[in-house]
N, C-alpha and C positions, 0 to 999 in steps of 0.2 A: 613181926606179929602176923599170924595167919588171918586172912580176911575171907569170909565166906563169899563165894562168887555170886553176883547178881547179874541180871541181864534184862534186855528189852529187845523184842523182835519187831522188825518193821516189814510190812508187806508191800510198801511202795518205796521207790527210790527217793521221792520228794520228802517223805517223812524222815528217812535216814539222813539225807543231805542236811536238812535243817538242824537235826540233832548234832551232826558232825561239825557243822559251822559254828553252832553255839558253844560246843566244847572247845573248839579251836580259839574262839574269841576269849574264853576264860583261861586259856593256858598260861601258866606262870613259869614253867621250866623248859618244856620241850614239846615239839610237834613233829612226829615222824609219819610221812605219808608214802605208802608203797602202792603203786597203781599200774595196772596194765594199760588202761585207757584214761588219759587225762588230756582234755582239750580246753584251750583258752577261750571258750565261749562265755556267755553270761554267767553260767554256773562256775566254770573254772576260774573266771576272774574274781568271783567272790572269795573262793578259797585262797587265791594268790594275794588279794588285797589284805585279807585278815592275817595271813602268814607273814606278809611283809611288815605289817603294823606290829605284830608280835615279835618279829625278829628285831625290829628297831627298839623294842622295849627290853631286849636282852634274852628273849626266849630262843632256845636252840631249835632251828628248823631244818629238817632234812627231807628232801624229795628224792625218792627212788622210783623212776619211771622206766618202763620197758620202751626201748627205741622204736620197736615195730608198732606196738599198741598206741603209743603217744608220738607217732612220727611227725605230727604237725609242729611239735616242739623241738625235735631233734635237729641240731644244727641251726636253730632259729636265733634271732636277736633277743627274743624273750628269755631264753634259757640263760644267756650271758648277762642280761639285765638283772635277773633274779640273783645271780651270784654276787653282783655288785651291791645288792641290798641286804646281804647277810644271810642268804639262804643257800645251804649246801645242796647241790643238785647233781645227781649221777644218773646216767642212762644205762640200763641193763643191756649190754651188747650194742654194737652199732648195727646199722642197716646194711653195711658192706663187710663181708668177711675178710679177715686178714690173711694174706697169702704168705706172710713171713713165718707163721707157725702153723704147722699142719693141725695141731690140736685146736687152735682157734678156728680154723676153717671148718673143722668137723663139728664144732659145738656152737657156732654163732647162731644157729637157728633154734637153739634150746631157749625158749622165751620164758620170762618171768611173768606168770599169769596171776600172781597173788594180788590181793586187795586188802591192805591193812592201814589203819590209822591208829596211832598210839599217842595219847596226850598225857604228858607229865608222868608217864609210867604208871598211871592209875586208872585210866579209861582207855578202852580199845574197841575198835570196830573191825568186823570182817563180813564177808558175804559175797554177793555177786554184783555189787554196784560198780558202775563206771562213773567217772567225773565227766559227764557229757550230757548236756541239756536235752537233746532229742530222745533220750531213754527215760525221761521223767515218768511217762505213763506205762512203762514196762512193769510187768508183775515180777518183782525181785524179792528175795529174802535176805535181809541183812540183820546183824545183831550187834548190840552195844553190850560190852562186858566190863564189869568192875570186879576186882578181887585178885586172887593169886594167879589166875590164868593170864592176866595182863603181863606179868613178869616174863612168862614164857613167850608171849607175843612180841614183847620188846626185844627179848634175846634173839628171836628168830629174825627180826628186822636187822639187828646189829650184825648177825652172821651173814645175811644176804648183802648188806652194805659192804662188808669186808670182802665178800666174794666178788662183788662188782668192781671193787678197787684192786682186785688181785692181791689182797693182803692176807696175812695169817688170820684164820678165823678165831674169834674169841670163844672162850668156853661157853657151852650151851647151858642155859639156866632152865631147869625143869621146875614147873610149878608144884608147890606142895598142896596139891588138890587131888583128892581121890575121885572126883567126878568130872572135872573139866580139864581137857588137854588141848593144846594147839599143835596138831600134827602137820608135818610137812611132807611133800612129795618131791623128790629130786630125781632127775632122769639118769639114775645110776642103779645098777643092781644092788639090792639090799637096802636101798634108801628110799624106796617108794612106800613110805610108811602108811599113808592114808589108804592106798590101794590094797596093800597086804592086810591091813586091819579090816577093811571093808569086806574082802573075800572071806576072812575068818568069821566075821560077824554074820554074813549071809549064810554061811555053812551051818552056823549054830542056830539060825532062826527057827522058832517053833510055831509062832502064831501068824505074824504078818510082816510084810516088807512094803513100805510106801516110798516110792522114788519119784522125785521131780527133777528133771534135767532138760536143758534146752536142746542138747545135742546127744544123741544116743547112737554111738558107733563103738560098742564095747569090744574089748579083747575077747578072744575065744574062751579064755579062762573065766572071765566075768560073766559072759553070756551063759556059759555052761552051769555055773553055780546058781545063777538066777533061775534057770529052767529046772534044775534039780530041786531047788527049794519048792517051786510050784508043784512039781511031780509028787513031792512027799506031803502035799496038802497045805503048805503055807500059803496064805492069802497074799499074793504078790500083785501090786498095782503100780502102774507106771503112767505118769503124766508128762506129756510132751506138747510142744506148741503145734497147733494145726498148721501154721506156716511160720517158720523161723526167719530170723534176719539173714540166714545163710541158705535161703530157698533158691534153687531146688536141690543143690548138691548134698548138703548134710541131711535134708529132709528125706530125700530118696534113699540115702545110705541107711538112715534109721528104719525106713519102711521095709528094707530088705531083710530085716530081722523079724518083722511082725508075724509072719506065718508060723514059724517054729515057736515063737514066744506064745502066741495064742493057742497053739496045739498043746503046749505044755501046761496051760492053765493060767498063764499070766494075763491079767486084765489091763488093757491099754486105753488111755483116755487122751483125747486131743483137745487141748485148751482152746476155747472159742473166743476169749477176750483179747486184750492187747498181748503182744509178745511176752510169753512167760520165759523168764531167764533165770529163775530160781534154781539153786543147786542144793538140794536137801534130801536126806534119807532118814527114815525112822524104822527101827526094827523092834518089834514086840513091845513097844512102849517103854523099853528099858535102855535103848541106845539110839542116839541120833547125831546128825552132823549137819553143819552149815558152813559154807565157805566158797572157795573159787573152783573146786574140782568139778569138771564136766565128766560125763561118762563116755568119752571118746578116746581114740588112740592117742591123739596129741596130748591131751590133758593127763591121761593115765600114765603114759610112758615117757613123754618128751618135754613136758613143761615143768617149771617150778610152781608148786601149788601149796596152799595151806588151808586147813579147815579147823574149826572148833569141833571137837568130838566129845560127847558127854554121855554119862550114864544117869544123869539127873532125870527122874521120872516126870517132874513138872515141866521141864524144858521140852521133853518129848511130847507131852500132852498138848502144849501150846503149838508145837510144830505140826502135830497131827491135826489140830483144828484148822490150821492153814491149809493142810493138804485136803481135808474133807471139803472145805469151802471151794477150793480150786477144782476139785473133782466134780462138784455140782455145776461148775461153770464150763464143764467139758463134755464132749460127746464120746461115748464109749464105742470102741471098734469091736465088732463081733466077728468071730471066725467065719461064719457063714457069709456075711457080707464081704469079708476080705477075699474069700476064695471065689466068689461069684462076680468079681469085677471083670470088665472087658480085658481080653488078653493084651491089647495094645497098651493098657494102663500098667500092666505088669512087666513089660519089656525092660524099662530102665532098672527096675529092682532086680530082675533076673540077671542082667549084665553085671550089676554091682555085686550080687551074691556070688557070681562066678569069679570075680576078681578077689573077693574076700577069701575064697577057698585056697588061694595061693599065698595069702599073707602069713 
């Protein structure tokens, strides 16, 4: 039976974590957690304790963690202990490439950056959350989903699980939902579905494009379609952190794009509050997305990513309200101000711009 998709958006990690923990406590059949960063701190231990208790009660529990993002677990006694308590645990790739197979050596750095929780194949979460207590105060956007889209999210988890075990991939289940899809991005030509869909959507934008991303180092193709949209009169606005957790490297890289973006008419806002880690885009109030995808080279081309993509107008309205609120908490960068900075301030960005010309 088809079930209409319902959702709840969370503007803080703390709210999302509490909801996730509560749904895990009430699980009766299965808990699947896919995470890039999972740390066994106070928060991580809460998830582990609940999942251990549920596994003892007969609930099927699977953890799929990236070895790089969750390196504190990889090879630890905690990982082995979880397996003895009925939890299936797989790490995506190891931290050391295999020299026995050339293909393994080439691909070991392709990380699983996805963040998914699926409970009982009925409830699912995705967004930009990490399971790591120090990011409690970060401005993140996460979403809880119920309905047909959950089946697609569970199917995506199953396929990633099989991929991690180097097994034959199960058939993909597509949701019977005309509004909500769970699109994935794989580091292979023709399989970067979120990226391709985003490019096409920006090309067709007529009114506005609202982008929030913690790291902005776009491909030439994405940068070009964003500037072309602004040139044809689309209201393009971009929110970035004033100072990210990857300062100064990715911050300087992002700023090397500012001059040409501002000249094309893109409005840029630097968020003044806690680190903004949200990854969301709204186009014309008719298309929106939330998930793990950053707008940088690694995320767009080389990582495994997944996003909820929807044409639901109410979802876009809620996400737009989040964007407007964040914009009011930000400082706008003006073209005049940017051009009139001291030359010494511009040197790192000029050097990065020169490097980008050869990428």
